matplotlib code that plots the C-alpha trace (Angstrom):
import matplotlib.pyplot as plt

x = [-9.7, -10.8, -8.9, -11.1, -11.2, -13.0, -14.0, -14.0, -15.3, -13.8, -15.8, -13.9, -11.8, -10.8, -7.1, -7.3, -7.1, -10.2, -13.6, -14.8, -12.6, -15.4, -17.3, -14.5, -15.8, -19.2, -17.5, -15.4, -18.6, -20.3, -17.3, -18.1, -15.2, -17.0, -18.1, -14.8, -12.9, -15.3, -14.7, -11.1, -12.3, -12.1, -14.6, -15.5, -17.5, -18.3, -18.3, -20.0, -18.7, -17.1, -18.4, -16.5, -16.6, -17.7, -15.3, -15.4, -13.3, -11.3, -7.8, -4.7, -4.0, -0.3, 0.5, -2.4, -5.8, -8.6, -6.2, -8.9, -11.1, -8.2, -7.2, -10.7, -11.0, -7.7, -8.6, -11.8, -9.8, -7.1, -9.6, -11.5, -8.3, -6.8, -10.0, -10.0, -6.3, -7.0, -9.7, -7.1, -8.8, -7.3, -8.6, -9.1, -9.6, -11.6, -10.7, -11.1, -8.0, -4.5, -4.3, -6.1, -2.9, -1.8, -4.7, -4.5, -0.7, -0.3, -2.9, -0.9, 2.3, 0.6, -0.5, 3.0, 4.7, 3.2, 2.9, 6.1, 7.9, 6.3, 7.0, 5.0, 4.7, 3.6, 2.3, 1.8, 2.8, 3.7, 6.1, 3.6, 6.5, 5.7, 5.6, 3.8, 7.0, 7.5, 4.0, 2.9, -0.8, -1.4, -3.3, -2.5, -2.9, 0.6, 2.0, 1.1, 4.4, 6.2, 3.7, 4.1, 7.9, 7.5, 7.4, 4.1, 1.5, 1.6, -2.0, -1.1, 2.5, 1.3, -1.7, -0.5, 0.9, 4.5, 6.6, 7.6, 4.9, 7.2, 10.8, 11.6, 13.6, 10.3, 8.9, 9.3, 7.8, 7.0, 6.0, 6.9, 7.1, 6.0, 7.9, 7.9, 11.4, 11.8, 10.3, 13.0, 15.7, 13.8, 13.1, 16.9, 17.8, 15.4, 16.8, 13.4, 13.8, 12.1, 11.7, 10.6, 9.5, 12.9, 14.2, 11.3, 11.9, 15.6, 15.5, 11.9, 9.0, 10.2, 13.6, 12.1, 9.6, 12.2, 14.2, 11.1, 10.0, 13.4, 14.0, 10.3, 10.0, 7.2, 7.2, 6.6, 3.3, 3.1, 0.9, 0.1, -1.0, -2.3, -3.0, -4.9, -2.8, 0.1, -1.4, -0.9, -3.9, -4.4, -5.8, -6.9, -8.4, -10.5, -8.1, -7.6, -3.9, -3.2, 0.6, 1.5, 4.0, 2.8, 2.9, 1.1, -1.7, 0.8, 3.4, 0.8, -0.5, 3.1, 3.5, 0.3, 1.1, 4.5, 3.1, 0.5, 3.3, 4.9, 1.8, 2.5, -0.1, -1.9, -3.6, -4.4, -5.4, -7.1, -6.9, -7.7, -10.3, -12.4, -15.5, -16.3, -13.3, -13.8, -15.2, -18.1, -16.4, -13.5, -10.9, -12.8, -13.2, -9.4, -8.6, -10.8, -9.1, -5.7, -6.9, -8.0, -4.4, -3.2, -5.3, -4.1, -5.7, -3.3, -3.4, -2.1, -2.0, 1.0, 2.5, 3.1, 6.6]
y = [31.6, 29.0, 28.8, 30.2, 28.2, 29.0, 26.5, 27.9, 25.7, 26.2, 23.8, 23.7, 21.4, 24.2, 23.4, 19.6, 17.0, 15.1, 16.2, 15.7, 17.7, 20.3, 17.9, 17.8, 20.4, 18.7, 15.3, 16.7, 18.1, 14.7, 13.3, 15.5, 17.9, 20.6, 18.6, 16.7, 19.9, 21.2, 18.1, 19.4, 22.6, 24.7, 27.4, 26.5, 28.6, 27.2, 30.1, 28.0, 27.8, 30.5, 30.9, 31.3, 30.4, 26.9, 24.5, 25.0, 21.8, 23.3, 22.4, 24.4, 27.8, 28.8, 26.1, 26.8, 25.3, 27.6, 30.4, 33.2, 30.9, 29.8, 33.4, 34.3, 31.3, 32.1, 35.8, 34.8, 32.3, 34.9, 37.5, 34.9, 33.5, 36.9, 38.2, 35.3, 35.8, 39.5, 38.5, 36.4, 33.2, 30.0, 29.4, 25.9, 25.9, 22.9, 22.2, 21.9, 21.3, 22.3, 25.3, 27.1, 27.0, 30.1, 32.2, 30.6, 30.8, 34.2, 35.5, 33.9, 35.4, 38.8, 38.4, 37.3, 40.3, 42.3, 39.5, 37.4, 34.5, 31.9, 28.2, 26.2, 22.4, 21.0, 17.4, 16.0, 13.2, 15.9, 18.8, 21.1, 23.1, 23.0, 26.0, 26.5, 25.4, 22.3, 21.0, 18.0, 18.8, 22.5, 21.7, 24.5, 22.3, 21.1, 24.7, 26.4, 26.2, 27.6, 30.4, 31.3, 31.3, 33.8, 31.5, 31.6, 33.8, 37.4, 37.3, 34.5, 35.5, 39.0, 37.8, 38.7, 42.1, 41.0, 39.1, 36.4, 35.7, 33.3, 32.2, 28.6, 28.6, 28.8, 25.5, 22.0, 19.3, 15.9, 12.6, 13.6, 10.7, 12.0, 14.8, 15.5, 15.4, 19.1, 19.9, 17.8, 20.0, 23.2, 22.0, 21.4, 24.8, 26.6, 24.8, 23.5, 21.3, 18.0, 15.0, 12.5, 9.0, 7.5, 9.9, 8.8, 5.1, 5.5, 7.9, 7.6, 10.0, 11.2, 12.3, 14.0, 15.9, 16.9, 18.6, 20.0, 21.6, 22.7, 26.4, 27.2, 29.8, 31.8, 34.2, 31.6, 31.1, 27.4, 26.8, 23.2, 22.5, 18.9, 17.3, 14.1, 12.3, 12.6, 9.4, 6.0, 5.2, 1.9, 3.9, 7.0, 6.1, 9.3, 11.5, 12.2, 11.5, 8.3, 7.6, 4.3, 4.2, 7.0, 7.3, 4.7, 5.5, 5.5, 7.6, 10.1, 10.2, 10.8, 13.6, 15.3, 14.7, 16.2, 19.3, 19.5, 19.2, 22.5, 24.5, 26.7, 25.6, 28.8, 27.9, 24.8, 23.7, 20.3, 19.7, 17.3, 15.1, 13.6, 11.9, 10.7, 8.4, 7.4, 4.3, 5.2, 8.5, 6.6, 9.1, 12.1, 10.2, 9.5, 13.1, 14.3, 11.8, 13.2, 16.8, 15.9, 14.8, 18.2, 19.8, 17.6, 14.2, 11.7, 8.3, 9.8, 13.3, 15.1, 18.4, 20.9, 22.1]
z = [25.8, 23.3, 20.1, 17.3, 14.0, 10.8, 8.1, 4.6, 1.8, -1.7, -3.9, -7.2, -9.3, -11.6, -11.5, -11.5, -14.2, -13.1, -11.8, -8.3, -5.9, -5.9, -3.7, -1.1, 1.3, 1.7, 2.2, 5.1, 6.6, 6.3, 8.0, 11.0, 10.8, 12.8, 15.8, 15.9, 16.2, 18.8, 20.9, 21.4, 23.0, 19.8, 18.9, 15.3, 12.8, 9.4, 7.0, 4.3, 0.7, -1.3, -4.9, -8.1, -11.8, -12.8, -14.5, -18.3, -18.9, -21.7, -23.1, -22.1, -23.6, -23.6, -21.1, -18.6, -18.3, -17.0, -16.0, -15.7, -13.6, -11.4, -10.8, -9.8, -7.4, -5.8, -5.4, -3.5, -1.4, -0.7, 0.6, 2.8, 4.4, 5.0, 6.6, 9.1, 10.0, 10.6, 13.1, 14.9, 13.8, 12.4, 8.9, 7.6, 3.8, 2.7, -0.9, -3.7, -5.7, -4.8, -7.2, -4.3, -2.3, -4.2, -2.7, 0.7, 1.2, -0.4, 2.2, 5.0, 3.7, 3.5, 7.1, 8.2, 6.7, 9.6, 12.1, 12.0, 10.3, 8.1, 7.7, 5.1, 5.4, 2.1, 2.6, -0.8, -3.2, -5.7, -5.6, -7.4, -8.8, -12.5, -14.8, -18.2, -19.9, -17.8, -17.3, -19.3, -18.7, -18.1, -14.9, -12.5, -9.4, -10.4, -10.1, -6.8, -5.1, -8.1, -8.4, -4.7, -5.2, -8.1, -11.1, -13.0, -14.6, -13.4, -12.0, -9.6, -8.8, -7.7, -5.8, -2.3, -3.3, -2.9, -5.4, -4.6, -2.0, -0.2, -0.3, -1.2, 2.1, 4.1, 2.5, 3.7, 1.4, 3.0, 1.3, -2.3, -4.7, -8.1, -9.8, -13.5, -15.3, -15.9, -12.5, -10.8, -12.1, -11.2, -7.6, -7.3, -8.8, -6.4, -3.3, -2.0, 1.0, 0.2, 2.4, -0.2, 0.4, -0.1, 2.7, 4.9, 4.1, 5.0, 8.0, 9.3, 9.6, 13.0, 11.7, 8.7, 10.8, 13.4, 10.5, 8.9, 12.2, 13.3, 14.2, 14.8, 17.5, 19.2, 16.3, 13.6, 11.8, 10.8, 7.8, 6.8, 3.2, 3.3, 0.0, 0.7, -1.9, 0.5, 2.0, 0.6, -1.8, 0.0, 2.9, 1.0, -2.4, -2.8, -4.7, -8.4, -8.6, -6.6, -6.3, -4.6, -1.8, 0.5, 4.2, 6.2, 8.7, 11.6, 9.7, 8.9, 12.5, 13.7, 11.2, 12.5, 16.1, 15.9, 14.2, 17.0, 19.6, 18.3, 19.3, 16.2, 13.7, 12.6, 9.3, 7.3, 3.8, 3.2, -0.6, -3.4, -1.6, -4.4, -3.1, -6.6, -6.4, -2.8, -1.1, 1.3, 2.3, 4.0, 2.7, 4.2, 7.5, 7.6, 6.7, 9.6, 11.9, 10.9, 11.3, 14.8, 15.5, 14.2, 16.9, 19.7, 19.7, 21.1, 22.9, 26.1, 27.6, 26.2, 27.1, 24.2, 23.9]

ax = plt.figure().add_subplot(projection="3d")
ax.plot(x, y, z, "-o")
ax.set_aspect("equal")
plt.show()
């Protein structure tokens, strides 16, 4: 039977520090994400875009910008992702900014409480482990991993009906190269497993991914949360928070191919694509190319493990 995939657009930049990620879903559609996935034998349905509050562009209140709006967007995302999982489909959330990871991953965690173990791969330049006390900006796209691990505003922390939604032990962060000073200490205290760019420089992407994917079994739901700023801005300029020194094209392809080889990918976020800062949609085209590799594109025929 064909694998069933659902595209869910979440056009908002409610948690971000710059405008434009709200156009991300359409840019991915323009880059042909649906026919590209269909070309790999997948049955793909585009559910269209979710709707939520507009971005009021206000300063932070008590350490959070737009908390009420962020909560509403994440609630809508949570219900949409959970509904697809309950149907046995693979949801691909087209962001939108990375604050939406709270809704998406809390839905996956809720699903996995009945259906098996969870492993989250967080592909990002940032650890996204800030709190209201640590954040320099109040932008909630810098907080989703902390919220999922139980550290954040009650409305987000409790979203999946279980606190914390996930354990830090289930998360593997890849490509990290920008962490705020207080956040560094918090990441260390919580025991997050982080393969930062220094680790990848020293040990190679292959070794990092072997460790990040270790101990997956037939009962493991693998969720990939792919922030496009994971990539080096030389190849992916269309993001709001460019940090130099990210993975090259080939390193990123290897990362995606090794995920595909596990055969365990069961849900995906594609976040922080900002067409307003892109060059002729090249970042969206690259993102779709990498997503294609996640679903089995390779130079030669390869047998899944």
